[in-house]
Phi, psi and omega in degrees: 000129181274133176225136170238118185240112179272151175207165175106355180286175179156197180264130180221148180281153174306137184088352181276184183228154173205150177242125175264147176233149175225112180263127183252147173215153178086004177227160172278088192307320190295340183265354184268144165280126182252137182221157172245131176238164175217154178220117176269158180305128178078005181239163177282155175293137182228151177289134174261309180194151171217162182219127182280175177297332179272358177096004176289139187237144178225134179238149168292146182302327185291345183242356181303134179086350180244325183250149177225124176261144177209165179220151175234100184294333179292333180255002182052043187225140173243145184238156171225108175272121184243117180244165178049049185294146181239157178305328180287355173276355179297125183183171165271128182258129183243144174262141178227141174240129181216151180215147181301133179061025177228187181276162175248137182235146181235148170277180185274347178095151175223136185278132170239123179239123180252110185200149175266000000 
């Protein structure tokens, strides 16, 4: 059974930082492209950042220079370090695992609220 379990969300003040984690099980983690998406109320889910099995990284323009994605294949975990947070970063953040010619899996999401 495949599971992606996100953690690390919560309430943070503008300008603050938070690190999200996504622990995967039931997949060969190292071959998957891992991504973070977010969905704000009334908006479509959007890509925040992803990292391929080879370590290539892609960021949404809105988070470049503020967010950092990384992965630890030994721990089957992908991280999203979020700095200089803004109220518009408020959303449910989802972890995704995908592989060419394979299935795509999603986590259950973790809420990040940026507010004073």
